[in-house]
N, C-alpha and C positions, 0 to 999 in steps of 0.2 A: 730833664732840665726844668725846674720849677721857677716861675716868676709871677709876680703879682700884677694886678690890673689897677689902673687909676683912671677915674672918669675924667672927662674933659673939664668939667667945672672945678674939680679939685686941683687939676693941673694949673688952671689959671691962678689959683691961690698960691701954688708953690713957685711958679715961675714968674719972673718979671716981664718977660716977653710973651709973644703969642706962640702957639704951637704950630710947627710946620706941618704941611700936609704931604707926606710921602718922602721916602728915601729908600736906600737899599740896606740890606742887612747881610753881613758877611761873617762866615766862620772859616777858619783856616785849619788845615791839618798838615803839619810837617812840610812846610814850603809849598802848600797847595792853595790856590785861589779857588773860591767858590763864588761865582758871580751871577748876577741876573742877566748879563748880556747874552744874546742869542748868537750862536754860530751854527752853520748848516749841520754839522755832525755833533754839536754839543747838546746838552740837555739842560733844561731850565731849572733854576733854584729859586727859593723864596726870598721875598723882601719885606721890609716892615718900616714903619715910620720912625723918625728920630726927633728928639727935642733939642732945644738950644743948649741945655745943660745936662750933665750926666744924671741918669735916673737909675734907681735901684730896681724898679719894676718896669714892666713893659706897658706902654700906654695902649689904650684901645684904639684900633686903627679906624680911620675915616677917610673917605675919598674926596678929593677936591673936585671942583667943577671943571668942565671941559675948558682947556686953555690955561688953567693954572699950572704953575711950574714948581717943582720941588727945588729947594735951595740946598746948597752944599753946607751942611752943618755937622760939627763933630758929635759923636755919640759914644757912650760907654755901654757895651752890651755884655751881660754876664756870659762868660766863656765856659763851656763844658770842661770837665776835668780832662787833662791830657791834650787840650787844644790851645794854641797860642793865638792871642788877639792880634789883629792887623789893622792898619789904617783904613779908614773908609774912603772909597774912591770918589772922584769928582763926578757928581750927578747933576750939576747945574743945568737947568733947562730941560729936564726930562718931563714930557707931558704926562698928566694924569687923566685916565679915562674912566668914565662911569660904567657900571656893569651893563647899562642899557644903551651904551654908546660905543660898543666894541667893533661894530661892522664899519670898515672903511675899505675902499678899493686899494689895492697894493700901491698903485702909482700915487695916490693922494693920501697915503697913510701919514698920521702924525709921527710915526716912528721912522727916523732916517734909515735904520737897518732894513726895514721892510721895503722902503722905497728903493734902496740899492738892490734888494732881492728882486723887485719887479723889473728893474733895468737889466739885471743878469738874465732873467727869464726871457725878456724880449730880445736879447742878443743871442741866446743859445737854443731856446725851445722852438719847435716847428709846429705849424698848424696841422691838426689831425684830420682835416677834411679829406675825404677819399679822392677828390679831384687832383690832389698833389701827388707827385712822385714820392716813392719811398726814400727815406733818408738812412735807413738801417734795416737789418733783418728783424722780423718780429720775434720777440722773446717769449711770447705765449699766445694762445688762441685769442685771448681777450685784448691783446695789444692793438691799439688803433692803427698801427702800421700794417697789420694784417688785412685791414679793409681797403688798403690802397692797392687795387689791382692794376697791374702794369698795362693792361689793354685799355682800361677806362680812364686812367689818370692822364691828364693832358697838361697840367700846370706844373711848373718847377716848384721845388720846396720853398716855403716862405715862413719867416719867423712870426711868432704870435705878436700881435699888437693890440687887438681889441680885448677889453676886459668885460667879462660878463657882468651885467648890472645886478644879477642876483647873488653871485658869489664873490665878485670883486677881484677875480684872478685872471690874468691874461690867458686866454684859451684858444683864440682864433686869430687869423691874419686880418680878418675884416668882419664887419658886422653882417655882411651878406653870408659869408661862410658859417658864421656862428648861428644865424637864423636857419640856414639850410640844414645844418647838422644838429639842430637843437634837441631832437629826440635822444640822440646818443649822449649829448652833454647832460641832459636832464637826469640820467642815471647816477651821476656823481655830483651834480650841482649842489645838493643839500650838504653832502659831505665836505665839499670844497668850502662852502660858507662856514661850516663848523671849524675847519682848519683855520680859516681866516680869523674868526673871532677868538679862537684859542691862542693864536700867535699874538694878537693884540692884547689879550688878557695878560699874557706874560709880561708885557711892557706897560701895563696900566698903572703901575705904582701901588697897587693894592697890597695889603698884607695877605700872605698865603699861609693860613693855618694848616692846610693839607700837607705842607712840607715840614711840619714838626713831628718828630718820630718818638714813640714811647721807648722807655728804657726796659731793663729786665723786669720780669714778673715772676711770681712764685711758680714753681714747677707743677704744683697741683692744679693750676689754672691751665688746662690743656688748650692748645691752639687748634681751631677748626679750619682745616685746609680745603673745605669744599669749594669755595669760590672767594671772590674778592670781598664780598659783604661779610661773610662769616669770619674771614681772616682778620679784617680790620676791627670787627667787633670784639672777637676773642683776644686780640692783642691790645685792646683798649686804646685804639687810635681815637683822635678827636672825631666826632660825628661829622661826616661829609654829606651834606643835604642837597648839593647841587651836582648835576651831571658834569658840568664843566670842571669843577674842582676835582671830581672823581677821575676825570680823564687826565688832568695834570698830575695827580698823585700816582696813578698807575703807570704813567710814562717812565717814571724812575724806578718804582718798586718792581716792575716786571722782570728786571734782570736778576736780582737775588731770589725773588720768589719763584721764578720758573724752575730753577735748579733745586731750591729748597722744597718745593711741593713734590718733586719726584723722589728726593732722597729721604724725606721725612717718614717716620714710622706710621703716621696718620695720613699718608698720601692719598689723594682721591683716585689715583691710578692703581688698579689691582688686576688680578687674573680672572675675576668674574666676567660674565658676558657684558661686553661694552666697556670693560675696565681698561682695555688696550694693552695691558701688560702681558707679556708672554711668559712661558715657564722659565726660559733662560733668563729673561729679565728679572723674574723674582729671585733667581739664584744670585745674580750679580748685585742687585740692589739690597738684598738681605745682608750681604757681607758688609756693605757700606753702612747700612742702618745699625748693625751691631756695634760698629765703631762710633757712630754719631750719637747713639743712645746707650752709653755704657751703664751698667748697674752701679748702684751706690757702693762706694768702697770704704766709707767711714773716714775719708780724708778731712783734715782740719787745719787750723792755722798754727797749732802748737807742735812740739816735737812728736808727740804721740800720734798726731794726725798726718805725719809724712807718709806718702804713698808713691810708688813709681807711677809716672804718667806716661801714657802711650804717645807716640809721635802724632803730629797734627795731620788731619785729613787734607791732602793736597788736591786742589781743584785747578786743573790747567785750563785756562781760558785762551784758546788759540784764535788767531786772527783778530785780536782785540782792537777795537776802535773806540767808539763813544763810551762803551762800558768801562773802559779803563779810566776815564775822566769823571766818573760819577762821584758825587760827594761821598766821603768814606762813611758818613753816618748811614747812608743807604745800605752799604755792604755790611755794616755792623748788625743790621737786622737779622742776618743769618745766624749770628751767635745767640740771639734771643730765642730762636726756635730750636737751637741745639745747645742748650745751656751748659752741658757737661763735657762738650767736645771743644777742641781747638782746631782752627781752620787756617790753612795757608793758601791764599789766592795767588796764582801765578799768571800774570798777563804776558802773552807771547805774541809777537807779530811786528812787522815793520811799521805799523801805524799805531802801536800801543802807547805812544807818547803824544797823540793828537790832543790838542787843547790843553796841554800841560806845559806851556812855554816857560812858566816861572821856575820849572825844575831843571831847565837846561843851564849849563852844559851837562851832559851825561857823565857819570863817574868814570874815572880812568880805568882801563883794563889792567888788572894786577893779577899776580898768581892766585891770590885769594878770591878775586872777582874777575875771572877771565873774560866774561862777556859784558862787563860794565853794567850789571844789574842795579836797579834802583830798589832799595829795600825800605819799606815802611813798617817798622816793628813797634811803634809806640801808639798805634791807633787804639788798641784795646789789648787786654791781657789774653784774649781768646782768639784774636785774628791777626794775621800778618799778611802783608801784600808785597809781592815782588814783581818787577816789570823788566822784561827782556825785549829790547828792540832788535829782534832777530827772528829768522824763520825757525819753526820748530824742528824741522829735519836737520838743521845744523846743530842744534843743541842735543838732539837725540843721537846723532852720529858721534858726538863728543862724549856721550855717556854721562851727561851732567845730572840727570835725574834718576839714574839707575840706583837700586832696583825698583821696579814697579810692583805694587801690592794691590790686589783687588779689594782688600779691606780698607785701604787708606788712600787710593788714588781714583781720580775720575777726570774725564775730559769734557769740556763744555765748549760748544761751537755756536756762537750767536750769529745767525744769518751768514753762514760761511760761503754760500754761493758755490758749492761743490760742483754743480753741473752747469754753472753759468759760463758762457763762452769766454767772457773776459777774465775769469779768475780760476777756471778749472785747472789750468796748467800749473798753478802755484800749489795745488794739492796733490798732484800726481806722485811726487816723491814722499809726501807726508803720510798719505793714506796707508800704504803698507806698513809703515813704522807704527802708526796708531793701532792697527790690527795686531801687530806683533806683541803689544803690551798685554792684551787680553783683559783690559779694564774697560768699563762702560764709556761710551762716547755718546753724548747727548747733543742733538742738533735742533736748531729752531729755523723757522722760515717765515718770510713776509706773507706768503699766501700758500694756499694748498698746492697750486701749480709749482711754486718754488720748492716746496718740500718733495713733491713727487719727482721733480727733475733731479734733485740731489740724490734721492734714493736710486733712481734709474742709473745715474752716473756711477754710483758705488757698485751696483750690480754688474755693470759693464766692465769695470776695472778689476774687480776681485772675484766675480762670479759667486760661487757658493762658499767662499772662505770667510763668511761673516754670519753671525747670529743676530737676528732681530730681537731687540729687548723690549721695544715699545712700538706699537703700530702708529704710523703718522696720523695726526688728527689735530683738532683745535686745542690750543693751550688754555687751560682754565685760568691762568694768570697772565694772559696776554695784555698788552697795553690797550686800553680802551680809547686812546687817542689815535687819530689817523695822521699820517705824515704825507707831505707832498714832495714829489720829485721835481726839483727846479728845472731839470733838463727836459722834462715831459710833464706838463701840468695835468694831463689826463691819467697819469700813473700815480695812484695813491696806494699806500701800504700801511700795515699795522705792525708795530714792533712786537716780535716774538708771537706772531699770530698762531703758529702751529709748532708742534714739538714731536720728535721721535728719537729713538735711541738704538744703537747697535754696538757690537764689539767683535773682536776677532774670534773666529770659530775655535771652539775648544773640543778636543777629541779625548774621550774618556779612556779609550784603549787603543793600542797600536798593534796591529797584527802583522806577522811575518809569515811568508810562505815557507813551509818546512820542506827541505830538500829530501 
């Protein structure tokens, strides 16, 4: 999407009024809202300024002073092909923050949403000081609840009230407990301050160039999948020169790029020492790479160029939550690294419609659509997205996706919590069905402990009936931004920090005892 720039002085000559300082920018895709408002499980989108009259080009963004407010003014934004324009929401009274004025305590934040978030934390989060009794079982060795020994704990559980002056987040029930346990808090204090500033940055009203994505590029320009820097450079993204902008950009792109970096023929994961890919993994991924990178067939736009097209590669995203509400421009990036293939993303899970309220009510269940799936087929000629608000084992038992083909199918599980006590029961019926398909299953985790717990749970449930395709380890395309658990301020995590893969065990031969 190309657009011109106009300097502020020239705009004053074009416009009769003064130029407003800040607004939001929206794009829509087939009854989908893409907004700048934050929700706990939602992901942020970019915004830009608007003028009092429609402009053909986009004006250079500038930030207002602290305390200045953006006015609600109409704007006409060039809409990408295939996307429908929508009305601009009411943003009257949204504060604008300077880059050097992003740190505010949650309770005194200029953003009403962050102030409500602080109130929620004070009502639900508990003080991690070891003198308090445990409020739950520890989920990992690093969990602050593990430090609360039953013999030494003498105080009842207390909600957090005191906000650390260095990070601005409620972390203790009192200043005394905060000072007494300061050494433990110091381990994450800098990261919490970074989270604080990143959240305020999303509501600062500034223009976000890191959320503008490049379109297709010539196939001769190979994509370097070594890390974030080489990928963004080889894909001709706008230069990102600040760490904060890099964190905001990778928070969205980590979802398509995690799976894209594994399935791509130039994947950084290989069978060399330290490459983490196993021999069985090379067999499974080679089949998918053959489909995703087909040879040239001489196809063209005329009659002579007609060629039979293979079916799309189906990527089943199970337990979908926030990833299903991502802007579709983010998922379209998959088609740019696989330019000759078509992709069908299938979001499955009871929470797959989270933050998609504008698409309700769901379609009626008909003989042609027995599970009321939402189908988005006009995003791009290379990608199609379907959403099923149902458990996978129900769809599998109905035979909805049969047959499965290792050349065309793949399962993706973002932070599934296979071994988590609160969610493992939901996967007990699904896991044997996944292994039965014999197609790759890629999983991510928030931390190394989270991944190892999931793998241990799989081993306990199925024993040796699975093949490891990729060793658990850090994801090269993880989110560089840290996230905060509002129910436990000392629990910080990183989206798609680690990744590993497995599949149902395949037996080459079957022997029978001869009588």
